[in-house]
PAZAPA-4460 file (N, C-alpha, C; in steps of 0.05 Angstrom, whole numbers, plus 32768, in hexadecimal, padded with zeros to 4 digits):
% residues 258
    n_x    n_y    n_z   ca_x   ca_y   ca_z    c_x    c_y    c_z   seq   type   mol
   8134   8296   822F   812B   8281   821B   812B   8286   8204     1      X     A
   8135   8272   81F0   813A   8274   81D8   811C   8276   81CE     2      X     A
   811D   8282   81B9   8103   8289   81A2   8107   826C   8197     3      X     A
   80E6   8268   8184   80E7   824D   8174   80F6   824C   8160     4      X     A
   8100   8262   8159   8119   8265   8143   812A   825D   8149     5      X     A
   8134   826E   815D   8151   8268   8166   8155   824A   8179     6      X     A
   813C   8240   8181   8139   821B   8184   8144   8210   8167     7      X     A
   8138   820C   8159   8135   8201   813D   8150   8205   8136     8      X     A
   8165   8218   8139   8176   821A   812F   8186   820B   813C     9      X     A
   8187   8216   815B   8199   820A   816B   8198   81E8   8164    10      X     A
   8183   81DF   815D   817B   81C0   815D   8186   81AF   8138    11      X     A
   818C   81C2   8128   8192   81C0   8112   817D   81BB   8100    12      X     A
   8166   81C2   8107   8153   81C0   80F8   8147   81DF   80DE    13      X     A
   815A   81F0   80EB   815A   820A   80D2   816F   8207   80CE    14      X     A
   8170   820B   80A3   8194   8213   809E   8197   822C   80A4    15      X     A
   81B1   8232   80A3   81BB   8251   80A2   81B9   825C   808E    16      X     A
   81B3   8275   808A   81B4   827D   806E   81D2   828A   806D    17      X     A
   81D0   827A   804B   81E7   827C   803F   81E2   829A   803C    18      X     A
   820F   829F   8042   8219   82B2   803B   821A   82BD   801B    19      X     A
   8209   82DC   8018   820A   82E6   8003   8229   82E5   7FF2    20      X     A
   822A   82D9   7FD7   8248   82DF   7FC9   824B   8300   7FC8    21      X     A
   825C   830A   7FC0   826B   8328   7FC6   825D   8331   7FA8    22      X     A
   825D   8346   7FA0   8251   834F   7F7C   8262   8360   7F7A    23      X     A
   8277   835F   7F66   8286   8378   7F5A   827B   8376   7F44    24      X     A
   8277   838D   7F33   826B   8390   7F1E   8284   83A1   7F10    25      X     A
   8290   83A9   7F1F   82AD   83C0   7F0E   82C6   83B2   7F00    26      X     A
   82CB   83BE   7EE7   82E4   83B1   7EDC   82F4   83B8   7EE7    27      X     A
   8305   839F   7EEE   8327   83A6   7EF9   8337   8399   7EE2    28      X     A
   8352   83A6   7EF0   8366   83A2   7EDA   838A   83A2   7EF2    29      X     A
   83A3   839E   7EEA   83B3   83A8   7EFF   83B5   8391   7F16    30      X     A
   83A1   837C   7F1A   83AF   836F   7F34   83C6   835B   7F34    31      X     A
   83CE   8352   7F1D   83F2   834E   7F13   83FF   8357   7F15    32      X     A
   83FB   8372   7F15   8414   838D   7F14   8418   8392   7F2C    33      X     A
   8408   8392   7F4B   8403   8398   7F5A   83F2   83B1   7F5E    34      X     A
   83EF   83BE   7F4A   83DA   83D8   7F3F   83C8   83DA   7F40    35      X     A
   83B2   83C9   7F50   8392   83CA   7F46   8384   83E0   7F3F    36      X     A
   8377   83D9   7F29   8368   83F1   7F1A   8344   83EB   7F1C    37      X     A
   8333   83F9   7F1B   831A   83E8   7F14   830F   8404   7F13    38      X     A
   82FB   8403   7EFC   82DF   8411   7EEC   82C4   8409   7EED    39      X     A
   82B9   8414   7EF3   82A1   840B   7EE9   8287   8423   7ED3    40      X     A
   829E   841A   7EC2   8291   842B   7EA5   82A3   8416   7E93    41      X     A
   8290   8413   7E77   8289   83FE   7E6A   828A   840F   7E50    42      X     A
   8287   8403   7E31   827F   8408   7E17   826A   83EF   7E11    43      X     A
   824A   83FE   7E09   823F   83E7   7E00   8240   83ED   7DE3    44      X     A
   8245   83D6   7DD1   8244   83D9   7DAF   822D   83CE   7DAB    45      X     A
   8222   83D2   7D91   8211   83BE   7D8D   820C   83C6   7D6E    46      X     A
   8213   83AD   7D59   820D   83A9   7D3F   81F5   8399   7D33    47      X     A
   81E8   83B0   7D20   81CA   839A   7D16   81CE   83A3   7CFA    48      X     A
   81CA   8390   7CEA   81C3   838C   7CCC   81B4   8384   7CC3    49      X     A
   81AF   839B   7CA7   8193   839F   7C9C   8196   8395   7C7A    50      X     A
   8181   8392   7C75   8185   8386   7C5A   8171   83A2   7C4B    51      X     A
   8175   83AD   7C2F   8166   83C7   7C1E   8156   83B4   7C11    52      X     A
   8143   83BF   7C13   8124   83B2   7C0B   812E   83B6   7BEB    53      X     A
   8122   83A9   7BD2   8128   83A2   7BBD   8122   83B8   7BA6    54      X     A
   810E   83D9   7BB8   811F   83E5   7BA8   8125   8400   7BB8    55      X     A
   813C   83FE   7BC7   8146   840B   7BCD   815E   8408   7BCA    56      X     A
   8176   8417   7BC8   818E   8420   7BC3   819F   8416   7BDB    57      X     A
   81AE   8406   7BE2   81B7   8400   7BF8   81CD   8419   7BFB    58      X     A
   81D8   8421   7BF2   81EF   8430   7BEA   81E1   844E   7BFC    59      X     A
   81D0   845D   7BF1   81B7   8470   7BF4   81B4   8468   7C17    60      X     A
   81AC   8450   7C21   81A0   844E   7C35   81B9   8452   7C4B    61      X     A
   81D0   844C   7C43   81E7   844E   7C55   81EF   846A   7C55    62      X     A
   81EA   8479   7C47   81F0   8495   7C4B   81CE   84A2   7C5C    63      X     A
   81B9   849F   7C59   81B0   849D   7C68   81AD   8498   7C85    64      X     A
   81B6   8482   7C8E   81B5   847A   7CA6   81CB   848E   7CAB    65      X     A
   81EB   8489   7CA9   81FC   8495   7CAC   81F4   84B9   7CBD    66      X     A
   81E1   84C7   7CA6   81D9   84DE   7CAC   81C1   84DE   7CC1    67      X     A
   81B3   84CB   7CC3   819A   84C7   7CDE   81AD   84C5   7CFB    68      X     A
   81C4   84B0   7CF7   81CB   84AC   7D0C   81DA   84CC   7D1E    69      X     A
   81E2   84D5   7D07   81F9   84F3   7D12   81DF   8505   7D18    70      X     A
   81C6   84FF   7D0B   81AD   8513   7D1A   81A8   850D   7D33    71      X     A
   81AD   84FA   7D38   81A4   84F1   7D55   81B0   84EB   7D6C    72      X     A
   81CC   84F5   7D62   81E4   84FF   7D72   81EA   84E0   7D7B    73      X     A
   81EE   84CA   7D6B   81F9   84AD   7D67   8210   84AA   7D55    74      X     A
   8227   84A2   7D68   8241   84A1   7D4F   823E   8480   7D4F    75      X     A
   824C   847A   7D33   824D   8460   7D32   825F   8453   7D0C    76      X     A
   825C   8443   7D0D   825F   8432   7CEC   824C   842B   7CDF    77      X     A
   824B   8428   7CC3   8231   8421   7CA9   8248   8413   7C9C    78      X     A
   8245   83FB   7C9C   8255   83E6   7C90   823F   83DB   7C6D    79      X     A
   8252   83DE   7C5B   8243   83C6   7C46   8247   83AA   7C55    80      X     A
   8235   839D   7C4A   8238   837E   7C4D   8240   8372   7C3B    81      X     A
   825A   8363   7C3C   826C   8357   7C22   8252   8341   7C1D    82      X     A
   8250   8334   7C2B   8233   831C   7C23   8223   8320   7C13    83      X     A
   8220   833B   7C1D   81FC   8341   7C16   81FE   835E   7C0D    84      X     A
   81F6   8359   7BE7   81FE   8373   7BDB   81E2   8387   7BE4    85      X     A
   81D6   837D   7BF2   81BD   8393   7BFD   81C8   8397   7C1D    86      X     A
   81D9   838D   7C26   81D6   838C   7C3C   81E4   839A   7C4D    87      X     A
   81E2   83AE   7C62   81F2   83BE   7C73   81E8   83BB   7C8E    88      X     A
   8204   83C0   7C9B   820A   83C2   7CBE   8212   83D4   7CCB    89      X     A
   8204   83D7   7CDC   8201   83F7   7CF4   820F   83EC   7D12    90      X     A
   8224   83F6   7D0F   822E   83F7   7D2A   8231   840E   7D38    91      X     A
   8224   8410   7D52   8225   8427   7D65   8230   8419   7D7F    92      X     A
   822D   8437   7D8D   8238   842D   7DA8   8237   8444   7DBB    93      X     A
   823A   8444   7DD3   8230   844B   7DF6   823B   8441   7E08    94      X     A
   823E   844B   7E16   823F   8447   7E35   822A   8440   7E3F    95      X     A
   8210   8454   7E39   81F6   8450   7E41   81EF   8441   7E2D    96      X     A
   81E2   8421   7E34   81CA   8416   7E1E   81B1   841E   7E1E    97      X     A
   81B1   842C   7E25   818F   843E   7E21   8199   8449   7E0D    98      X     A
   81AD   8454   7DFF   81B7   845C   7DEE   81A6   844D   7DCC    99      X     A
   81A5   8432   7DCF   819D   842C   7DBA   8184   8424   7DBE   100      X     A
   8178   8429   7DCF   8156   8430   7DD0   8149   8446   7DCE   101      X     A
   815B   845B   7DCC   814F   8479   7DCE   815F   8484   7DAB   102      X     A
   8174   848D   7DAC   8181   8496   7D8E   8189   8481   7D81   103      X     A
   8190   8476   7D88   8195   845B   7D6B   817D   8451   7D5F   104      X     A
   816B   8448   7D6F   8148   8446   7D68   8144   8458   7D58   105      X     A
   8143   8479   7D5D   8138   848E   7D5D   8140   8485   7D40   106      X     A
   815E   848E   7D41   8172   848D   7D1D   8166   847E   7D08   107      X     A
   8162   8460   7D14   815D   844A   7CFC   813F   8447   7CF7   108      X     A
   812F   8453   7D04   810A   8454   7D05   8100   846F   7CF7   109      X     A
   8120   8484   7CEB   8110   8491   7CD7   8101   8491   7CBC   110      X     A
   80F3   849B   7CB9   80D6   849E   7C9E   80F6   8492   7C8D   111      X     A
   80FF   849F   7C8D   8113   8493   7C68   8127   847E   7C66   112      X     A
   8123   846D   7C7D   8132   8457   7C88   8122   843A   7C8C   113      X     A
   8106   8449   7C80   80F5   842D   7C7F   80FA   8417   7C65   114      X     A
   810B   8420   7C52   8107   8408   7C3D   8121   83F4   7C43   115      X     A
   8127   83E6   7C53   8133   83D7   7C6A   8130   83C6   7C70   116      X     A
   8138   83AB   7C79   812A   839F   7C90   813B   8397   7CA2   117      X     A
   813B   838F   7CB9   8151   8385   7CC6   8157   8365   7CCB   118      X     A
   816B   835E   7CC3   8179   8350   7CCB   8179   8335   7CE3   119      X     A
   8165   8331   7CF8   8167   832C   7D11   817A   8311   7D17   120      X     A
   8183   8304   7D07   819A   82F0   7D0C   81AE   82FA   7D12   121      X     A
   81B9   8310   7D0A   81D1   831D   7D07   81D0   833A   7D1E   122      X     A
   81BE   833C   7D2A   81C6   8347   7D41   81D6   834A   7D5A   123      X     A
   81E5   8356   7D63   8203   8354   7D7C   81F8   8365   7D83   124      X     A
   8206   8365   7D9F   8204   837F   7DB4   8212   8370   7DCC   125      X     A
   8229   837E   7DD3   8236   8374   7DEF   8245   8390   7DF3   126      X     A
   8254   8389   7E08   8261   83A7   7E16   8281   839B   7E22   127      X     A
   8293   83B3   7E1E   82AF   83A5   7E25   82B8   839E   7E36   128      X     A
   82C2   8395   7E43   82CC   838C   7E52   82EE   8384   7E63   129      X     A
   82F6   8381   7E78   830F   837D   7E7F   831F   8368   7E85   130      X     A
   832F   8363   7E7D   833F   8350   7E7C   8350   834B   7E94   131      X     A
   8359   8354   7EA0   836A   835B   7EBA   8380   8370   7EAD   132      X     A
   8392   8367   7E96   83A8   836F   7E8A   83A9   838F   7E84   133      X     A
   8393   8395   7E82   8397   83B0   7E69   83A5   83C3   7E82   134      X     A
   83BC   83D8   7E7A   83CA   83ED   7E7F   83B7   8406   7E8B   135      X     A
   83AB   8407   7E6C   8397   8424   7E7A   837C   841A   7E6D   136      X     A
   836C   8417   7E86   8353   8402   7E8F   833C   8416   7E7B   137      X     A
   833B   8438   7E7C   832C   8441   7E72   832C   8446   7E50   138      X     A
   8345   843E   7E51   834C   8440   7E30   8341   8429   7E24   139      X     A
   8347   8411   7E2E   8340   83FC   7E27   8320   83F7   7E1C   140      X     A
   830F   83FE   7E3B   82F8   83FF   7E34   82E3   8412   7E28   141      X     A
   82EF   8427   7E24   82E3   8438   7E20   82EE   844D   7E05   142      X     A
   8300   8445   7DFA   830C   8458   7DE8   8318   8443   7DCF   143      X     A
   8329   8429   7DDA   8333   841E   7DC1   831E   8411   7DB1   144      X     A
   8307   8409   7DBB   82FE   83F8   7DAA   82E8   8412   7D92   145      X     A
   82E7   8425   7D9C   82D8   843D   7D8B   82E9   8445   7D7C   146      X     A
   830D   8446   7D7D   8327   844C   7D68   8320   8431   7D55   147      X     A
   8329   841E   7D61   8323   8405   7D48   8313   8408   7D34   148      X     A
   82F4   8412   7D3F   82DD   840E   7D31   82DB   8424   7D1B   149      X     A
   82E1   843F   7D2C   82E6   8458   7D0D   82FC   8458   7CFE   150      X     A
   8314   844A   7D00   832B   8452   7CF2   8322   8456   7CD5   151      X     A
   832C   845F   7CC3   8326   8466   7CA9   8338   8451   7C9B   152      X     A
   8355   844C   7CAF   8362   8435   7C9C   835E   841A   7CA9   153      X     A
   8346   8416   7CB0   8342   8401   7CB4   8327   83F7   7CAF   154      X     A
   831E   83F2   7C98   82FB   83F1   7C90   82F1   83D8   7C8F   155      X     A
   8302   83C2   7C93   82FB   83AB   7C8E   82F2   839C   7CAB   156      X     A
   82D9   8395   7CB5   82D1   8389   7CD1   82C8   8370   7CC7   157      X     A
   82CD   8354   7CDE   82C3   8341   7CD6   82B4   833E   7CF9   158      X     A
   8293   8334   7CF8   8287   833C   7D13   8282   831D   7D16   159      X     A
   827A   8316   7D2C   8276   82F8   7D33   8269   82F9   7D4F   160      X     A
   825F   82EC   7D5D   8253   82E2   7D79   8266   82C7   7D75   161      X     A
   8261   82C4   7D96   8277   82A1   7D9F   826A   829D   7DBA   162      X     A
   826B   8283   7DB8   8265   827D   7DD5   8277   8263   7DDE   163      X     A
   827E   8261   7DF7   8292   824B   7DF8   8275   823A   7E09   164      X     A
   8291   8217   7E0E   8275   8203   7E1F   827F   8209   7E32   165      X     A
   826F   8205   7E41   8265   8202   7E62   8283   81FA   7E6E   166      X     A
   8290   81E6   7E62   82A7   81DA   7E6F   82C3   81EE   7E72   167      X     A
   82C2   8206   7E6F   82D4   8215   7E64   82DB   8225   7E84   168      X     A
   82C0   822B   7E8A   82B8   8230   7EA5   82BF   822A   7EB8   169      X     A
   82C0   820A   7EC0   82C5   81FB   7EC8   82EB   81F7   7ECE   170      X     A
   82F2   81FC   7EBF   831A   81FA   7EBF   8319   8212   7EDA   171      X     A
   833A   8206   7EE1   8342   8217   7EF1   834D   823B   7EE5   172      X     A
   8345   824A   7EF1   8358   8267   7EF2   836E   825C   7ED7   173      X     A
   8382   8256   7EE9   839B   824F   7EDD   8398   8242   7EBA   174      X     A
   837F   822B   7EC1   837F   821C   7E9F   8377   8232   7E8A   175      X     A
   8366   8246   7E98   8357   8253   7E83   8365   826A   7E80   176      X     A
   8378   8272   7E8F   838F   828E   7E84   839A   8278   7E75   177      X     A
   83A4   8266   7E78   83C2   825C   7E59   83AC   825A   7E45   178      X     A
   8396   8252   7E46   8386   824F   7E2D   8384   8269   7E21   179      X     A
   8379   8279   7E2E   8377   828E   7E22   8397   82A4   7E1B   180      X     A
   83A9   82A5   7E24   83C8   82B1   7E25   83CA   82A2   7DFD   181      X     A
   83CE   828C   7E04   83C6   827C   7DE5   83BE   8292   7DCA   182      X     A
   839D   8294   7DD2   838C   82A4   7DC3   839B   82C2   7DC4   183      X     A
   83A3   82C9   7DDB   83AB   82E9   7DDD   83BD   82F5   7DC2   184      X     A
   83D5   82DE   7DCC   83EB   82E6   7DBF   83EC   82DB   7DA3   185      X     A
   83D3   82D2   7D96   83D0   82CE   7D7F   83C5   82EA   7D6E   186      X     A
   83B5   82F3   7D80   83AC   830E   7D7D   83B9   8321   7D7E   187      X     A
   83CE   8325   7D86   83E7   8332   7D8C   83F9   8339   7D74   188      X     A
   83FC   8327   7D6E   8416   831B   7D59   8402   8330   7D41   189      X     A
   83E4   8325   7D33   83DB   8328   7D1C   83D6   834E   7D2A   190      X     A
   83D3   8356   7D41   83D4   8377   7D48   83F2   8381   7D40   191      X     A
   8405   837A   7D47   841D   8384   7D44   8422   8387   7D26   192      X     A
   841E   837A   7D12   8428   8372   7CFB   8417   8387   7CE8   193      X     A
   8401   8390   7CF4   83EA   83A6   7CEB   83DB   8392   7CE4   194      X     A
   83CD   8377   7CDF   83BE   836A   7CD0   83A7   836F   7CDE   195      X     A
   83A2   836C   7CF6   8386   836E   7D01   838B   8378   7D1F   196      X     A
   8370   8381   7D29   8368   8390   7D3D   834E   8381   7D4A   197      X     A
   8347   8382   7D60   832E   837A   7D6B   8321   8388   7D7A   198      X     A
   8303   8383   7D7D   82F4   838E   7D8F   82EB   8370   7D97   199      X     A
   82F0   8378   7DB8   82DE   8363   7DC9   82C6   836F   7DDF   200      X     A
   82B6   835F   7DD4   82A6   8365   7DE5   8292   834D   7DF4   201      X     A
   828D   8350   7E0D   8277   8340   7E1C   8255   833E   7E14   202      X     A
   8250   8325   7E0E   8238   832A   7E10   821E   831C   7E1A   203      X     A
   8227   8313   7E36   8220   82FA   7E42   81FC   8308   7E53   204      X     A
   81EB   82F9   7E45   81D1   8300   7E4F   81C5   831A   7E3C   205      X     A
   81D0   831F   7E2C   81CE   8335   7E12   81C3   832C   7DFF   206      X     A
   81CC   8312   7DF7   81CB   8301   7DDA   81B1   82F3   7DDC   207      X     A
   81A7   82F1   7DC7   8185   82E3   7DC8   8194   82C9   7DC1   208      X     A
   81B0   82BC   7DB7   81B2   82A3   7DB9   81CA   8297   7DC4   209      X     A
   81C7   82A4   7DE3   81D9   829F   7DF3   81FC   82A2   7DF1   210      X     A
   81FB   82AF   7DDD   821B   82B6   7DDA   8228   82C4   7DEF   211      X     A
   8243   82C5   7DED   824B   82CD   7E04   8264   82DD   7E05   212      X     A
   826A   82E7   7DDE   827D   82F7   7DDB   8271   82FD   7DBA   213      X     A
   827E   8314   7DB8   8276   832A   7DA0   8299   832E   7D9F   214      X     A
   8297   8326   7D81   82B5   832A   7D76   82B5   8342   7D63   215      X     A
   82C8   834F   7D61   82CB   835E   7D46   82EB   8366   7D3F   216      X     A
   82EA   8351   7D27   8310   8358   7D18   8309   8373   7D05   217      X     A
   831C   837E   7D09   831F   839C   7CFD   8338   839C   7CEC   218      X     A
   8337   83AA   7CD6   8354   839D   7CC5   8355   83AF   7CA5   219      X     A
   836C   83B2   7CA6   8378   83C2   7C8C   8368   83B3   7C6D   220      X     A
   836B   8397   7C77   8363   8386   7C58   834E   8374   7C68   221      X     A
   8346   8364   7C52   8332   834D   7C62   8347   8334   7C64   222      X     A
   8351   832A   7C5B   835F   8314   7C5C   836D   8308   7C72   223      X     A
   837D   831B   7C7E   8382   831D   7C91   8373   8318   7CB2   224      X     A
   8357   831E   7CAD   833E   8315   7CC7   8338   8303   7CBE   225      X     A
   8337   82F3   7C9E   832F   82DE   7C9E   8349   82C5   7CAE   226      X     A
   835C   82C8   7CA4   837B   82BE   7CAD   837D   82BC   7CC5   227      X     A
   836C   82D4   7CDA   8370   82D4   7CF9   835D   82BC   7CFD   228      X     A
   8340   82BF   7CF7   8332   82AE   7CFB   833B   8290   7CF7   229      X     A
   8345   8284   7CDD   835B   826B   7CE1   8361   826B   7CF6   230      X     A
   8374   8276   7CF9   8390   826B   7D07   8380   826D   7D22   231      X     A
   8375   8283   7D2B   835E   8278   7D44   835E   825A   7D4B   232      X     A
   834F   824C   7D3A   8344   8232   7D36   8354   8220   7D46   233      X     A
   836F   8228   7D41   837F   8210   7D4A   8384   8214   7D64   234      X     A
   8378   8229   7D7B   8386   8233   7D8E   8374   821B   7DA0   235      X     A
   8378   8218   7DB1   8367   8207   7DCE   8356   8209   7DCD   236      X     A
   834D   8229   7DD2   8335   8237   7DD7   831D   8234   7DC5   237      X     A
   8324   822C   7DA7   8315   822F   7D94   8315   8217   7D91   238      X     A
   8323   8202   7D8F   831E   81E3   7D88   830D   81D9   7D9F   239      X     A
   8314   81DC   7DB9   8306   81CF   7DCA   82F1   81D9   7DD7   240      X     A
   82F0   81F5   7DE3   82D8   8204   7DE8   82CE   8215   7DDE   241      X     A
   82CB   8216   7DCF   82B8   8226   7DB9   82A2   8219   7DB3   242      X     A
   8284   8220   7DB3   826F   8210   7DAE   8268   821D   7D96   243      X     A
   8268   8233   7D93   8259   8240   7D81   8262   825A   7D70   244      X     A
   8266   8264   7D57   8273   8274   7D54   825D   827E   7D36   245      X     A
   825A   829E   7D34   8250   82A3   7D22   822D   82AA   7D24   246      X     A
   821E   82B4   7D17   8228   82C2   7CF8   823B   82D0   7CF9   247      X     A
   8249   82D5   7CDE   825A   82E2   7CD9   8254   82F5   7CC9   248      X     A
   825C   8313   7CD0   8253   8322   7CC8   826F   8335   7CB6   249      X     A
   8275   8332   7C9D   8286   833C   7C92   8282   8362   7C87   250      X     A
   828A   836F   7C8D   8282   838D   7C84   829E   839A   7C7E   251      X     A
   8299   83B2   7C71   82A9   83CA   7C66   8296   83E4   7C6C   252      X     A
   82A5   83EA   7C78   829F   840C   7C87   829F   841F   7C6D   253      X     A
   828B   842C   7C70   8283   8442   7C5D   8276   845B   7C6A   254      X     A
   8278   845A   7C7F   826A   8474   7C8F   827A   846F   7CAB   255      X     A
   8282   847A   7CC3   828E   8481   7CDB   8288   8494   7CE1   256      X     A
   8286   8492   7CFB   827F   84BB   7D0C   8288   84AE   7D29   257      X     A
   829E   84B3   7D3D   82A9   84A7   7D50   82A6   84BC   7D5F   258      X     A
***
């Protein structure tokens, strides 16, 4: 004889337990070439922005921040904030996000750095991710973002978060790919002319304002970075599917450790 549960299931009184989805957290690339690769590693990067108190010299603080990061075994970049004479940006990174709440935290809470205040509206945290076409997955995920950040020939940086409208996720994979190809082609054109390079980070669930991506535009000169942002406004992705962008942090690198 059947149990009560089996009888109820046979009579359609108990719904079948739905099959759980397969979860894959690896970064993947190369499927389009027939040479698939995957890696469960990625780089986390964080930008914090501070303002020096009225009785503090921002440039002295910048030197102290760099020294404190180095003393706490943390790599990073310190920027002068172009739009705030007393402002400083601090970019750090690690594969282990605990790095930010241990070494970076300790470095920035050093007693000699009490003369500055955090600009909470400019905090950005994201992780590198694969789009599937990377030829060298490890390089693109772990090394390229750092190389771009610390390159002494590329002192200018424009950092900003963004969020797409929900409708983008309802598009077919083919439709999304076409929209993203237009965006990527423009970025490559600026890169091949040495005008700008980028650092792309995903921040789903990591951003206080529910942004999805953090973008860093890095270059030798500032004007091409602004020009690139303006050019991107004409793309279908930005014109139709971006819900929010910014705030924009514009910085000039004065200390680097890779």
